[in-house]
C-alpha positions as CSV (number, residue, x, y, z in Angstrom):
1,M,3.1,-24.3,-19.1
2,K,-0.4,-25.7,-19.1
3,N,-2.7,-26.0,-16.2
4,N,-2.0,-29.6,-15.2
5,S,-4.9,-30.1,-12.9
6,S,-6.6,-32.3,-15.6
7,S,-4.0,-35.0,-15.0
8,V,-5.0,-35.3,-11.4
9,T,-7.1,-38.4,-10.7
10,R,-9.6,-38.5,-7.9
11,R,-7.4,-40.9,-5.9
12,D,-4.4,-38.6,-6.3
13,A,-6.4,-35.6,-5.2
14,L,-7.7,-37.3,-2.1
15,K,-4.1,-38.1,-1.1
16,L,-3.0,-34.4,-1.4
17,T,-3.4,-31.9,1.3
18,A,-6.1,-29.4,0.7
19,A,-3.5,-26.6,0.5
20,G,-1.5,-28.6,-2.0
21,L,-4.5,-29.3,-4.1
22,S,-5.5,-25.6,-4.1
23,S,-2.1,-24.6,-5.3
24,L,-2.2,-27.3,-8.0
25,A,-5.8,-26.8,-9.2
26,F,-5.7,-23.0,-9.2
27,Q,-2.6,-22.5,-11.3
28,P,-2.8,-19.3,-13.4
29,A,-3.5,-20.1,-17.1
30,S,0.0,-19.2,-18.1
31,V,2.6,-19.0,-15.3
32,S,5.5,-18.3,-17.7
33,A,3.6,-15.3,-19.3
34,Q,1.8,-13.8,-16.4
35,D,1.0,-10.6,-18.3
36,S,-0.3,-12.3,-21.4
37,S,-2.9,-10.1,-23.1
38,L,-4.9,-13.2,-24.0
39,P,-4.5,-15.6,-21.1
40,F,-7.4,-17.8,-22.2
41,G,-6.2,-18.1,-25.8
42,A,-6.7,-16.2,-29.0
43,Q,-10.1,-17.9,-29.4
44,F,-11.5,-16.0,-26.4
45,P,-10.2,-12.4,-26.6
46,E,-13.3,-11.1,-24.8
47,L,-12.7,-13.1,-21.6
48,D,-11.7,-10.8,-18.7
49,S,-10.4,-8.2,-21.1
50,L,-11.0,-5.4,-18.7
51,A,-8.5,-6.9,-16.3
52,T,-5.9,-8.5,-18.5
53,G,-3.1,-7.5,-20.8
54,E,-2.8,-3.7,-21.0
55,W,-6.0,-3.3,-19.1
56,W,-5.3,0.4,-18.3
57,V,-5.7,1.3,-22.0
58,A,-9.2,2.3,-22.9
59,K,-11.1,-0.5,-24.6
60,T,-13.3,0.1,-27.7
61,K,-15.7,-2.7,-26.9
62,M,-18.8,-2.1,-24.7
63,P,-17.5,-2.9,-21.2
64,G,-19.1,-5.9,-19.6
65,K,-21.4,-6.8,-22.5
66,G,-21.9,-10.6,-22.5
67,K,-23.2,-12.9,-25.2
68,A,-25.5,-14.7,-22.8
69,K,-29.0,-13.6,-21.6
70,G,-28.8,-10.8,-19.2
71,G,-25.3,-9.7,-19.9
72,G,-26.3,-6.0,-19.9
73,A,-24.3,-3.1,-21.2
74,S,-23.9,-1.0,-18.0
75,K,-20.5,0.3,-17.3
76,P,-18.5,-1.4,-14.5
77,P,-16.4,0.5,-12.0
78,S,-13.0,1.7,-13.2
79,M,-10.2,-0.9,-12.7
80,D,-7.6,1.9,-12.5
81,V,-7.8,3.2,-8.9
82,P,-5.3,5.1,-6.6
83,R,-2.7,2.6,-5.6
84,E,-3.5,2.9,-1.9
85,D,-7.0,1.5,-2.8
86,V,-5.8,-1.5,-4.8
87,V,-7.0,-4.1,-2.2
88,A,-10.7,-4.1,-3.1
89,F,-12.1,-6.4,-0.5
90,A,-11.7,-9.7,1.4
91,L,-13.9,-12.5,2.5
92,Y,-13.2,-15.4,4.9
93,T,-14.4,-18.6,6.6
94,Y,-13.0,-20.8,9.4
95,Q,-13.6,-24.5,10.1
96,A,-11.9,-27.0,12.3
97,G,-9.0,-24.7,13.2
98,V,-8.3,-23.5,9.7
99,L,-8.9,-19.9,8.6
100,K,-9.2,-19.3,4.9
101,M,-9.3,-15.9,3.3
102,T,-9.5,-14.5,-0.2
103,A,-8.5,-11.0,-0.9
104,Q,-9.5,-9.5,-4.3
105,L,-7.2,-6.8,-5.7
106,F,-7.8,-4.4,-8.5
107,P,-5.5,-5.2,-11.5
108,L,-1.9,-4.4,-10.9
109,K,0.4,-2.5,-13.2
110,P,3.8,-3.5,-14.5
111,G,6.5,-3.4,-11.8
112,E,4.1,-3.6,-8.9
113,V,4.8,-6.4,-6.5
114,R,2.7,-9.6,-7.0
115,E,2.4,-10.5,-3.4
116,A,0.1,-9.5,-0.5
117,R,0.3,-10.1,3.3
118,L,-2.3,-10.9,5.9
119,E,-1.8,-9.3,9.3
120,V,-3.8,-9.8,12.5
121,Q,-3.9,-7.7,15.7
122,R,-3.1,-9.5,18.9
123,D,-2.4,-7.7,22.3
124,G,-2.5,-4.4,20.5
125,A,0.2,-5.2,18.0
126,W,-0.1,-6.2,14.3
127,K,1.6,-9.5,13.3
128,E,2.0,-10.9,9.8
129,V,0.5,-14.4,9.7
130,A,0.6,-15.2,6.0
131,K,1.7,-14.0,2.6
132,A,0.8,-15.2,-0.8
133,E,1.1,-14.6,-4.5
134,V,-1.4,-12.4,-6.4
135,L,-2.6,-14.6,-9.1
136,Y,-3.0,-13.6,-12.8
137,P,-5.5,-13.7,-14.5
138,G,-7.9,-12.7,-11.7
139,W,-5.8,-10.6,-9.4
140,D,-6.9,-12.7,-6.4
141,V,-4.8,-13.8,-3.4
142,H,-5.4,-16.6,-0.9
143,F,-4.3,-17.0,2.7
144,R,-4.6,-20.2,4.7
145,V,-3.8,-20.1,8.5
146,E,-3.7,-23.4,10.4
147,G,-4.3,-23.6,14.2
148,W,-6.8,-20.7,14.1
149,D,-8.5,-20.0,17.5
150,A,-12.1,-19.2,16.7
151,S,-13.0,-18.4,20.3
152,V,-12.0,-14.7,20.1
153,S,-12.6,-11.9,17.6
154,V,-9.4,-10.7,15.8
155,P,-9.0,-7.6,13.7
156,Y,-7.2,-8.2,10.4
157,R,-5.8,-6.3,7.5
158,V,-4.7,-7.3,4.0
159,R,-1.7,-5.3,2.8
160,H,-0.2,-4.7,-0.6
161,G,3.0,-2.8,-1.0
162,E,3.5,0.0,1.5
163,R,0.2,1.9,1.3
164,A,-2.7,-0.4,0.1
165,M,-4.7,-2.0,2.9
166,F,-8.1,-3.5,3.5
167,E,-9.2,-3.9,7.1
168,G,-11.9,-6.0,8.8
169,L,-12.7,-8.3,11.8
170,I,-12.6,-12.1,12.0
171,R,-15.5,-12.7,14.3
172,R,-15.3,-15.3,17.0
173,D,-17.5,-18.4,16.6
174,P,-20.8,-17.5,18.3
175,V,-21.3,-20.9,19.9
176,D,-22.8,-19.3,23.0
177,Q,-25.6,-17.5,21.2
178,E,-29.0,-18.9,21.4
179,E,-29.9,-17.7,17.9
180,I,-27.7,-17.9,14.8
181,V,-28.8,-15.8,11.8
182,I,-28.0,-16.5,8.1
183,A,-28.6,-13.8,5.4
184,N,-29.8,-15.6,2.3
185,M,-29.0,-13.6,-1.0
186,S,-28.6,-14.1,-4.7
187,C,-29.0,-12.5,-8.2
188,N,-27.3,-9.1,-8.1
189,S,-28.2,-7.4,-11.3
190,S,-25.3,-5.8,-13.1
191,R,-27.7,-3.5,-15.0
192,T,-28.1,-1.5,-11.8
193,T,-24.7,-0.2,-11.0
194,G,-23.4,1.6,-7.9
195,L,-23.6,0.7,-4.3
196,R,-26.5,-1.0,-2.5
197,P,-26.9,1.3,0.5
198,E,-30.5,0.3,1.5
199,I,-29.5,-3.4,1.7
200,I,-26.3,-2.7,3.5
201,D,-27.9,-0.4,6.1
202,N,-30.6,-3.0,6.8
203,L,-28.1,-5.9,7.1
204,K,-25.9,-3.9,9.4
205,A,-28.9,-3.3,11.7
206,Q,-30.0,-6.9,11.6
207,N,-26.4,-8.1,12.1
208,P,-26.4,-11.7,10.6
209,D,-23.8,-14.1,11.8
210,V,-23.2,-15.6,8.3
211,L,-23.7,-14.2,4.8
212,F,-24.8,-16.7,2.1
213,F,-24.6,-15.5,-1.6
214,A,-26.2,-18.3,-3.6
215,G,-25.0,-17.3,-7.0
216,D,-25.2,-14.7,-9.8
217,Q,-23.2,-12.3,-7.9
218,T,-22.5,-10.7,-11.3
219,Y,-24.0,-10.8,-14.7
220,R,-21.0,-9.5,-16.6
221,H,-20.5,-12.9,-18.1
222,T,-17.2,-12.5,-20.0
223,E,-15.8,-9.9,-17.6
224,H,-15.8,-11.8,-14.3
225,T,-13.0,-9.9,-12.5
226,A,-14.6,-6.5,-13.2
227,G,-18.0,-7.8,-12.2
228,W,-16.7,-9.6,-9.1
229,I,-14.9,-6.4,-8.0
230,E,-18.1,-4.5,-8.6
231,F,-20.0,-7.0,-6.4
232,G,-17.3,-6.7,-3.7
233,L,-17.5,-3.0,-3.6
234,Q,-21.2,-3.2,-3.2
235,F,-21.1,-5.7,-0.3
236,R,-17.7,-5.3,1.3
237,E,-19.0,-3.3,4.2
238,I,-20.8,-6.4,5.6
239,M,-18.5,-9.0,4.2
240,R,-15.4,-7.6,5.9
241,D,-16.5,-8.6,9.4
242,R,-18.3,-11.9,9.3
243,P,-18.0,-15.3,7.6
244,T,-19.2,-15.3,4.0
245,I,-20.3,-18.2,1.9
246,C,-20.2,-17.5,-1.8
247,I,-21.0,-20.0,-4.6
248,P,-21.0,-19.1,-8.3
249,D,-24.0,-19.9,-10.5
250,D,-24.6,-19.9,-14.3
251,H,-24.2,-16.2,-15.0
252,D,-21.0,-16.0,-12.9
253,V,-19.3,-18.4,-15.4
254,G,-20.8,-16.6,-18.4
255,H,-23.8,-18.9,-19.1
256,P,-27.4,-18.3,-19.7
257,N,-28.1,-21.6,-17.9
258,L,-25.8,-24.3,-16.7
259,W,-26.0,-28.1,-16.6
260,G,-22.4,-28.9,-15.7
261,E,-22.6,-32.6,-16.6
262,N,-19.4,-33.4,-14.7
263,G,-17.3,-30.8,-16.5
264,K,-17.7,-31.8,-20.1
265,L,-17.4,-29.2,-23.0
266,S,-20.7,-27.5,-24.0
267,T,-21.1,-26.6,-27.7
268,L,-24.8,-26.0,-28.1
269,P,-26.1,-22.4,-27.9
270,G,-28.0,-22.0,-24.6
271,N,-25.8,-24.9,-23.2
272,A,-28.7,-27.4,-22.8
273,D,-26.3,-30.1,-24.0
274,G,-24.6,-29.9,-20.7
275,G,-21.1,-28.8,-19.7
276,Y,-19.1,-25.5,-19.7
277,M,-18.6,-23.5,-22.8
278,Y,-15.7,-21.3,-21.7
279,P,-12.1,-22.6,-21.1
280,V,-11.4,-24.6,-18.0
281,E,-9.0,-21.8,-16.8
282,Y,-11.8,-19.2,-16.9
283,V,-14.2,-21.5,-15.0
284,N,-11.6,-22.3,-12.4
285,Q,-10.7,-18.6,-12.1
286,V,-14.4,-17.7,-11.3
287,Q,-14.7,-20.5,-8.8
288,R,-11.3,-19.6,-7.2
289,Q,-12.2,-16.0,-6.8
290,Q,-15.6,-16.7,-5.4
291,S,-15.2,-19.9,-3.4
292,W,-11.5,-20.7,-2.6
293,H,-12.1,-19.3,0.9
294,L,-14.7,-21.9,1.7
295,P,-13.6,-24.8,4.0
296,D,-11.8,-27.6,2.2
297,S,-14.0,-30.0,0.3
298,P,-14.0,-33.5,1.8
299,D,-13.9,-34.9,-1.8
300,P,-11.7,-32.4,-3.7
301,A,-10.9,-34.3,-6.9
302,P,-11.6,-32.2,-10.0
303,V,-14.3,-33.3,-12.5
304,E,-13.7,-33.7,-16.2
305,R,-11.0,-31.6,-17.9
306,G,-9.7,-30.4,-14.5
307,I,-12.6,-28.2,-13.4
308,T,-12.3,-27.9,-9.7
309,V,-15.0,-28.6,-7.1
310,Y,-15.9,-26.7,-3.9
311,F,-18.8,-28.6,-2.2
312,T,-18.2,-28.7,1.5
313,R,-19.5,-28.1,5.0
314,M,-19.2,-25.2,7.4
315,T,-20.4,-24.8,11.0
316,V,-21.0,-21.5,12.7
317,G,-22.4,-21.1,16.2
318,G,-23.7,-24.7,16.2
319,V,-25.5,-24.5,12.8
320,D,-23.9,-27.0,10.4
321,M,-24.3,-26.0,6.7
322,A,-23.8,-28.4,3.8
323,I,-22.8,-26.3,0.8
324,L,-23.7,-27.9,-2.5
325,E,-23.0,-27.4,-6.2
326,D,-26.3,-27.8,-7.9
327,R,-25.0,-27.4,-11.4
328,K,-21.7,-29.1,-11.5
329,F,-22.9,-32.7,-12.0
330,K,-26.4,-32.1,-13.4
331,S,-27.3,-33.7,-16.8
332,G,-28.2,-31.4,-19.7
333,P,-31.6,-32.1,-21.3
334,S,-30.7,-31.7,-24.9
335,G,-30.4,-35.1,-26.7
336,K,-31.7,-37.0,-23.7
337,I,-35.4,-36.1,-23.7
338,P,-37.7,-35.0,-26.6
339,Q,-38.0,-31.3,-27.0
340,M,-41.5,-30.2,-26.0
341,G,-41.2,-26.4,-26.0
342,P,-39.4,-23.5,-27.6
343,R,-36.1,-24.7,-26.1
344,P,-34.7,-28.0,-25.0
345,D,-35.1,-27.0,-21.3
346,H,-38.7,-25.5,-21.5
347,I,-41.8,-27.6,-21.7
348,N,-45.2,-26.2,-22.7
349,D,-47.1,-29.3,-23.8
350,P,-49.8,-29.8,-21.2
351,S,-50.4,-33.3,-22.3
352,Y,-46.9,-34.5,-21.6
353,D,-46.2,-37.1,-18.9
354,P,-43.6,-35.9,-16.4
355,K,-42.5,-39.5,-15.9
356,T,-41.2,-39.7,-19.5
357,I,-38.4,-37.3,-18.8
358,D,-37.3,-38.9,-15.5
359,L,-35.0,-41.3,-17.2
360,P,-32.5,-43.8,-15.7
361,G,-28.9,-42.4,-15.4
362,L,-29.8,-38.8,-15.3
363,Q,-27.9,-36.9,-12.6
364,L,-28.7,-33.9,-10.3
365,L,-26.2,-33.7,-7.4
366,G,-24.2,-36.7,-8.7
367,E,-23.0,-39.7,-6.7
368,R,-20.2,-37.8,-5.0
369,Q,-22.5,-35.1,-3.5
370,E,-25.2,-37.6,-2.5
371,K,-22.5,-39.6,-0.6
372,F,-21.3,-36.4,1.0
373,L,-24.8,-35.5,2.1
374,R,-25.4,-39.0,3.6
375,D,-22.1,-38.7,5.6
376,W,-22.8,-35.1,6.6
377,G,-26.2,-35.9,7.9
378,Q,-24.8,-38.5,10.3
379,D,-21.9,-36.3,11.7
380,W,-23.2,-33.7,14.2
381,T,-19.8,-32.6,15.5
382,G,-20.2,-29.1,16.8
383,A,-23.8,-28.9,15.6
384,A,-27.2,-28.5,17.1
385,M,-29.1,-27.8,13.9
386,K,-28.4,-28.3,10.2
387,A,-29.1,-26.5,6.8
388,V,-28.4,-27.3,3.2
389,L,-27.3,-24.4,1.0
390,S,-27.3,-24.5,-2.8
391,Q,-27.9,-22.4,-5.9
392,T,-31.5,-23.2,-6.9
393,A,-34.8,-24.9,-5.7
394,F,-35.6,-28.6,-5.7
395,C,-38.9,-27.8,-7.5
396,G,-40.5,-25.5,-10.1
397,A,-42.4,-23.1,-7.8
398,V,-43.1,-20.6,-10.5
399,H,-45.7,-20.2,-13.4
400,M,-44.7,-17.0,-15.3
401,H,-41.2,-16.5,-16.7
402,G,-39.7,-13.3,-18.0
403,K,-43.0,-11.5,-18.5
404,E,-46.1,-11.6,-16.4
405,K,-48.2,-13.2,-19.1
406,D,-45.5,-15.7,-20.4
407,R,-46.6,-19.0,-18.8
408,L,-44.2,-21.9,-18.8
409,L,-45.3,-25.4,-17.7
410,A,-41.9,-26.8,-16.7
411,D,-38.4,-25.4,-16.5
412,L,-35.6,-28.0,-16.6
413,D,-33.1,-25.5,-15.2
414,C,-34.6,-25.8,-11.7
415,N,-33.7,-28.8,-9.5
416,G,-37.2,-30.3,-9.8
417,W,-35.7,-32.2,-12.7
418,P,-34.5,-34.9,-13.0
419,Q,-37.2,-36.0,-10.5
420,T,-35.7,-39.3,-9.1
421,P,-32.4,-37.7,-8.1
422,R,-34.3,-34.7,-6.8
423,D,-36.2,-37.1,-4.5
424,R,-32.9,-38.7,-3.4
425,A,-31.5,-35.3,-2.5
426,L,-34.6,-34.3,-0.5
427,E,-34.5,-37.7,1.4
428,E,-30.9,-37.0,2.5
429,I,-31.9,-33.4,3.6
430,R,-34.9,-34.9,5.5
431,R,-32.8,-37.5,7.3
432,A,-30.9,-34.6,9.0
433,W,-34.1,-32.6,9.7
434,A,-32.4,-29.8,7.8
435,V,-33.9,-26.8,5.9
436,H,-32.9,-25.9,2.4
437,L,-31.8,-22.4,1.4
438,C,-31.2,-21.2,-2.1
439,G,-31.7,-18.4,-4.6
440,D,-31.6,-18.2,-8.5
441,Q,-35.3,-18.1,-9.2
442,H,-35.7,-14.3,-8.8
443,L,-39.0,-15.1,-7.0
444,A,-39.0,-15.4,-3.2
445,V,-41.0,-18.5,-2.1
446,M,-41.3,-20.7,1.0
447,V,-42.5,-24.2,0.3
448,K,-42.6,-27.6,2.1
449,Q,-41.3,-30.2,-0.3
450,G,-43.2,-33.4,-0.9
451,I,-41.5,-36.6,-2.0
452,K,-44.1,-39.4,-1.9
453,E,-46.8,-37.4,-0.2
454,F,-47.5,-33.7,0.2
455,G,-45.6,-32.2,3.1
456,D,-43.4,-35.3,3.8
457,G,-40.2,-33.5,3.0
458,P,-38.2,-30.5,4.3
459,Y,-39.0,-26.8,4.3
460,A,-37.2,-24.8,1.6
461,F,-36.7,-21.0,1.2
462,T,-35.8,-19.4,-2.0
463,S,-34.6,-15.8,-1.5
464,P,-35.7,-13.0,-3.8
465,A,-33.2,-11.4,-6.3
466,L,-31.1,-8.8,-4.6
467,V,-31.7,-6.5,-7.5
468,N,-34.2,-7.9,-10.1
469,T,-33.8,-6.1,-13.4
470,I,-32.8,-9.3,-15.4
471,Y,-35.8,-11.6,-15.4
472,G,-39.1,-11.6,-13.6
473,R,-41.0,-14.6,-12.3
474,W,-44.4,-15.0,-10.8
475,W,-46.4,-17.7,-8.9
476,H,-49.9,-17.6,-10.5
477,P,-51.9,-20.8,-10.8
478,L,-53.9,-21.0,-14.0
479,D,-57.2,-21.4,-12.2
480,E,-56.3,-18.7,-9.8
481,K,-57.4,-20.8,-6.8
482,P,-55.6,-22.0,-3.7
483,G,-54.6,-25.6,-3.5
484,P,-55.9,-28.0,-0.9
485,N,-54.7,-27.2,2.7
486,P,-54.1,-23.5,2.2
487,V,-52.2,-21.6,4.9
488,P,-54.9,-20.4,7.4
489,G,-55.2,-16.6,7.5
490,S,-52.6,-16.0,4.8
491,P,-52.7,-12.6,3.1
492,L,-51.8,-14.5,-0.1
493,P,-54.5,-16.0,-2.3
494,W,-52.7,-19.0,-3.8
495,T,-51.2,-21.1,-1.0
496,G,-51.7,-24.8,-0.4
497,D,-50.8,-28.1,-2.1
498,F,-49.8,-28.1,-5.8
499,K,-47.9,-30.1,-8.2
500,D,-45.3,-28.3,-10.2
501,G,-44.9,-28.7,-14.0
502,L,-42.6,-31.7,-13.4
503,G,-45.1,-33.5,-11.2
504,N,-43.3,-32.8,-8.0
505,R,-45.4,-32.2,-4.9
506,I,-45.0,-28.8,-3.2
507,S,-47.0,-27.1,-0.5
508,M,-46.8,-23.3,-1.1
509,I,-46.5,-21.3,2.1
510,A,-45.6,-17.9,0.8
511,Y,-44.5,-16.1,-2.3
512,A,-43.5,-12.5,-3.3
513,N,-44.7,-11.7,-6.8
514,P,-43.4,-8.5,-8.3
515,P,-46.4,-6.0,-8.9
516,D,-44.5,-4.2,-11.7
517,I,-41.1,-5.5,-12.9
518,Q,-40.5,-2.2,-14.7
519,D,-40.8,-0.1,-11.5
520,E,-37.7,-0.2,-9.3
521,K,-39.8,0.0,-6.1
522,Q,-42.2,-2.8,-7.2
523,R,-39.8,-5.5,-8.5
524,A,-40.1,-7.6,-5.4
525,D,-36.3,-7.8,-5.0
526,G,-34.6,-8.0,-1.6
527,Y,-33.1,-10.7,0.6
528,G,-33.9,-13.3,3.2
529,L,-32.9,-13.8,6.8
530,V,-33.1,-17.3,8.5
531,R,-33.0,-17.5,12.3
532,F,-31.9,-20.8,13.9
533,N,-33.0,-20.9,17.6
534,K,-30.9,-23.7,19.1
535,K,-32.8,-23.6,22.4
536,N,-36.2,-24.4,21.1
537,R,-35.1,-26.0,17.8
538,Q,-37.1,-23.6,15.7
539,I,-36.3,-21.8,12.4
540,T,-37.8,-18.4,11.5
541,F,-37.7,-17.3,7.8
542,E,-37.8,-13.6,7.1
543,C,-38.1,-12.0,3.6
544,W,-37.3,-8.3,3.3
545,P,-37.9,-5.9,0.3
546,R,-34.8,-4.2,-1.0
547,F,-36.2,-0.7,-0.1
548,A,-37.5,-1.7,3.4
549,D,-36.2,0.3,6.4
550,V,-35.9,-2.2,9.2
551,K,-35.3,0.6,11.8
552,K,-38.4,2.5,10.9
553,D,-40.6,-0.5,10.1
554,P,-39.4,-3.7,11.9
555,K,-42.5,-5.5,10.5
556,G,-42.0,-4.4,6.9
557,Q,-41.5,-7.8,5.3
558,F,-43.2,-9.2,2.2
559,P,-46.8,-10.4,2.9
560,G,-46.8,-13.9,4.2
561,W,-43.6,-13.6,6.2
562,P,-42.1,-14.2,8.8
563,I,-42.7,-18.0,9.0
564,T,-41.6,-20.1,12.0
565,V,-41.3,-23.9,11.8
566,D,-40.1,-26.6,14.1
567,M,-36.8,-28.4,13.2
568,Q,-38.5,-31.8,13.4
569,G,-41.1,-30.5,10.9
570,N,-38.5,-31.0,8.2
571,D,-39.4,-34.7,8.3
572,G,-43.1,-34.6,7.5
573,R,-43.8,-38.3,7.1
574,K,-46.9,-39.6,8.8
575,V,-46.1,-41.1,12.2
576,A,-47.2,-44.7,12.6
577,G,-45.9,-45.1,16.2
578,Y,-43.3,-44.4,18.8
579,L,-40.4,-46.4,20.1
580,P,-39.7,-46.5,23.9
581,E,-38.6,-43.2,25.3
582,L,-34.9,-42.8,25.6
583,V,-33.6,-41.5,28.9
584,F,-29.9,-40.4,28.8
585,E,-28.0,-40.5,32.1
586,G,-24.6,-38.7,32.2
587,A,-25.0,-37.2,28.7
588,A,-27.1,-34.3,27.5
589,D,-28.0,-33.6,23.8
590,P,-26.8,-36.8,22.3
591,V,-27.1,-37.9,18.7
592,V,-29.8,-40.4,17.9
593,Q,-30.2,-42.4,14.7
594,V,-33.2,-44.6,13.9
595,I,-33.2,-47.4,11.3
596,E,-36.2,-49.4,10.0
597,D,-35.2,-53.1,10.3
598,S,-37.4,-54.5,7.5
599,T,-36.0,-52.2,4.8
600,G,-32.7,-51.1,6.3
601,D,-33.7,-47.5,5.7
602,L,-31.9,-44.9,7.7
603,L,-34.9,-42.8,8.8
604,Y,-33.1,-39.9,10.5
605,T,-30.0,-38.9,12.5
606,V,-30.6,-35.9,14.8
607,R,-29.1,-34.2,17.9
608,V,-31.6,-34.5,20.8
609,S,-32.3,-31.4,22.9
610,G,-32.0,-32.4,26.6
611,S,-31.8,-35.8,28.2
612,R,-35.0,-37.4,27.0
613,F,-36.2,-38.3,23.5
614,Q,-39.0,-40.6,22.2
615,P,-38.2,-41.7,18.6
616,R,-41.1,-41.6,16.1
617,V,-41.3,-44.1,13.3
618,Y,-43.3,-44.3,10.1
619,A,-44.1,-48.0,9.9
620,L,-44.8,-50.7,12.5
621,G,-42.2,-53.4,12.9
622,T,-38.9,-53.5,14.7
623,H,-36.3,-50.7,14.5
624,T,-32.7,-50.2,15.5
625,V,-31.6,-47.1,17.5
626,K,-28.0,-45.9,17.6
627,V,-26.7,-43.2,19.9
628,G,-23.5,-41.3,20.5
629,R,-22.0,-37.9,21.4
630,D,-21.4,-36.5,17.9
631,R,-22.1,-39.6,15.7
632,P,-24.4,-42.5,16.4
633,D,-21.4,-44.7,17.2
634,A,-21.5,-45.3,21.0
635,Q,-24.4,-47.7,21.7
636,T,-26.9,-49.7,19.7
637,L,-30.4,-50.8,20.8
638,A,-31.7,-53.5,18.5
639,S,-35.2,-54.8,17.6
640,L,-37.2,-52.1,19.4
641,Q,-40.9,-52.4,18.9
642,P,-43.0,-49.3,18.4
643,T,-46.4,-48.6,20.0
644,P,-49.0,-47.4,17.5
645,G,-50.3,-43.9,17.9
646,A,-49.0,-41.4,20.5
647,E,-49.0,-43.7,23.5
648,A,-45.9,-44.1,25.7
649,A,-44.1,-47.2,24.8
650,G,-42.0,-47.6,28.0
651,Q,-38.5,-46.3,28.6
652,R,-34.9,-47.3,27.9
653,V,-32.3,-45.8,30.1
654,I,-29.0,-45.2,28.4
655,H,-25.8,-44.7,30.4
656,G,-22.8,-43.0,28.9
657,A,-24.2,-42.1,25.5
658,G,-21.3,-39.8,25.0
659,E,-18.7,-42.5,25.1
660,K,-17.7,-44.3,21.9
661,G,-17.9,-48.0,21.9
662,N,-20.5,-50.6,22.8
């Protein structure tokens, strides 16, 4: 029986319940032959070979060795464990009263039950709340619990058979906390095996509210289950007791780079033609194992060939996160633009014009995700602040690639290309005064994006690689000089305004170059922490070296960090004037939306702090203001005239902004 998800149209998918779609789109590759030794077909015998067929029989091939860059040849952990340890780890999220949890099992042996149970502890007693099939290939199991009460913390345990068990805590939603902390992580080298005690110890001490793994959780390429279990063993001690966001990137699905191009088949070595090179069933398995537990996508229809999607939103403690798929819809460069470097995706010709590769029709996030971002930015239900999470950066904030002297002008793998859809994405992020968090680049940087002018876009933080043995990168301007408007007093020599190799404007605030990529203690690997202060509407970015000890040295971050910014600074356009001050009676912290009348442009939609707010605008002429409790849908103030400069422009008292209707 074939996976029939490819026959599901977008309209059909939107009519299905999320649970129904999950069960449909995530069918095992061969339900009628669950123990097939080649579940992805005879053409792909190497895929997941350490966890399929007679997996307990010693393999003669080098375990985990992939065909793609960075596959490595290090030995993964044994898949044959004592049967009481067969539940490897679990990760969960909750949103809008729905708890979703994925448990990952070690491979099961013939005769072992293919079912797992989820139990929670209430009033001192354990109660089974869900049971589900263990899927093959993949050995993952998924629980969905409706009507979840997120106001209390609840112990849980995942059980298999009589003895196997994995325990953790489903934390309550910390809505009463003034500060919400997100750990920002990516790029976990499979060449360095074993646990990650220094990272785990620091994170336990810092106690983030949310974990965000932005991609490349494993570099095992053709052996995802073994690599995914390896990752889980490394990070389960912090994943077991807090919400975890996990999104796969190129290496997770076995690629050197990935331009998903709406799911088409890639046939070119290096994959610059766009699409996915491995079978749909393998790609969906990777996405299922890593991301099924995310909140339901608002637009769940699969892309071409039945490849599933997972872009969605998630709110924890009043911080609303849009979770994107950078790669899924992005155009591949090969055959669309002239090759101007050693590879279709690398440009080294200094005379080239960046505008010549910004062609009509090229996609980055795709129409579906752009619409999702627009809708998300206007819905502030349960949110005081917003952030956008994705795999990679919307710019090329790097000069050296691979080796410290290997200079590359432009890398089309980053989200700085294509430039026009890059700008559209940043405009949507700016409209919500949101920050952007990502990984992928192996180089920690903090920038302020520019769209039409330097600094007019949102702040963006790229975390360092967790363990950086695969690929080094460096920020190192050719003239070795700072740009205009450098950061005052920075310990770093090359901050300020620059254009990347694609012509995008970026203002470099901080970067963490590796002093010596060959020395484990000097690779500049580590992780980020992002602190959202809901009271003062500020965001603080921290960047911690892998071998830091936060207990002994609480200031031991990379030079240039920490960095604190105001939420409103994510919209850096020059202010032309101010509309009349809005005074809200009977409603605190309403949502305010401002629209420029002459262009119809939606300037921003934000939640106000308190009962007074004076909207700023970026052009003279009349504007429309809409207000409401969670959306700008309660009252409309038309044809408001701004006052130039910073002078007060009078007041408008608004009654009942929390009530829907005019």
